[in-house]
N, C-alpha and C positions, 0 to 999 in steps of 0.2 A: 218169731221171725221164721223166713224161709230158710230151707236147707242150703240155698246156694248165695246165703249172705255171710260174708267174711267181715268180722269185726277186727279192725286194724288198732293194735295197741302199740307196745314198746320194744317189740321184737325187731330184728333187722329187716329192712325193705324186702330182700330177697326171699325172706320167708314167707311173706304174703304173696310176692309174685309167684312162687311156686304153688301156692294155695289156688291162685286164681287160674293158673295154668290146668291145675289138677281138676278144678271145677268145670272147666270148659269143656273137659273131657266127657262130662256127664249132662251139663245143661248149656243151653244156648245163651244165657243171661247170667251173670254173676254180679251181686252188689256188695260194694264196699262201704263200710259203715264205720265213721270216726268221730271222736269227740275231742275237743280243746286242742291240745297240743299234737295230737296224732294227726290231724287234719292234714298237714303237708306230706306226712308219710302216706296216707291214703292217695293223695295227688300224683306222688312220685310212683307208688305201686301202679296205679292205672296207667301212666304214661310209660313206664317201663315194658309192661304188659303189651300195650298197643305198638310201640315202636320197636322191640325186640323180639317178643316171643310170639305173639298171636297177631300177625300183621292184619287179618281180617276183622280184628276187633275194633270197635268204635264206642263211643259215648253215646248211650241211648237216652239218659236222663241224669240230671243232677239235681238235689233237693237239698235245701239248707233249712235249718231250723235252730231254735234256741231250747235248752231244757234246764229247767231250775232244779238243782239239786241241793242237798243240805249236807254241809261239811261236818267234820267232828265236833265242832263248836256250836251245832245246831243252828248255824247261819246260813241263809240261802245265797247262793250265788248261781249265775246263769252260765252255762257251757254251751258253747257252740256245737252244732251236728252237722256232718255232710254225709249224703249217701250218693255214691256215684254208681250209677248202673250201667255196666259193659255189656254189650251185645256181640254177637258174631253172625 
């Protein structure tokens, strides 16, 4: 993955907002990538950045997909993925 990709996990939303704002100091585009339950956190992060911190930021692209992962019982399950590309 590229350097300007931020993987969204279980940390508080404001941690990711700060990471995006920091990335915007170096790059003109930042990609947020999240899987499963973290998808809503990625959307929240993008909206907070756009509405409060970097007013000139806009949603350049949104990609959705599904990834098949193996859990601890070696059963395969599908996990949703979202990639939100923000530009400025």
